[in-house]
N, C-alpha and C positions, 0 to 999 in steps of 0.2 A: 272190697266194692263199696263206696258209696257215689252216692250222687251230691253233684256240684254247682255253683252256678256261678262261681268266680269271674268267668270271662263275661257269660251276660251281664251280670251285675255292672258290668265296666263300659260296658258299649250302650252308646246312645239310647239306641231302642231296643235294646235287649235282646239283640238278631243276628244283627249285619256286623261282619266283620271284611274290613278291607286287606286285601293279603296282596302283600308286592311282591310279584315276580320279577323274572329279568324281561318279560314282553309285556309288562304293565300291570294293575292292579286286577284282580278278580273282588268279586263282590261275596262273600260266604256264607250261609245262613248255619248258626249254631241250631242243632238239631236237640243235643243233648250231652251233658258233661257228667264226667266221673270220674272217681281219683282210685287208683286202683297201686295201692303196696305206697303211696303217699306221693304217684306222681299222677298230677293233671292231663287228661285227655279230653278230647272232644270233636265227637261224630258232627261233622259240617256237607252241606253240601252248597255248592256254588248253584249262583241263582240262574244262571245260563244253561246247566246239566238237566238231562231229565227227571222225571220223578224216580226212585228207587236207586240213584246213585249218589251214595255218600261216601265219605270220605272221613278216617282216621288219623287224628295230627295229637301229637304232644305239645301242652302247652306246657310253654317254658315261664319262669319267673317273672320277666318283665312283661306276660302278656302278651307275646309275639307265640307262633304254634311253629314247629317243626315237624320234620318227618320221622317216623319211627324208624331206628335205626338198622334193627334186627330182628331178625325172626322169631327169637327168644322171648322179644321184649313183645310181640306185635302178639304172638299166640297167647304168654299170659295175660293181657288184655282181653283178649278175644274168649278165653279161659271163665275170667272171670265175667264177663259179661253174659256169656252163655249161660253159665251156674246160676246168675243171678235172675233171666229172665225164665229158667226152669224151674226155680224155687217159689219164687214171687208171681209169677205170670202165669203159670202152669193152669 
């Protein structure tokens, strides 16, 4: 796992991402980006969500975000993040 800033580098203010959904647009704040096994992920928080509510998205090649589709992928990313936090910030 490594920290990356690809998405934040592309955003106008470095933080705000406009996510288009079926019911309209949602502004998400990019909290952190990581790359795990060559795949780019972003931890994001809706500007209307409460503190502590963050979501993990896969960042696609075109800069759009997508849902993580399998439990195995989700667990792989969370294991890498957990290992990183316990190794470098313990």
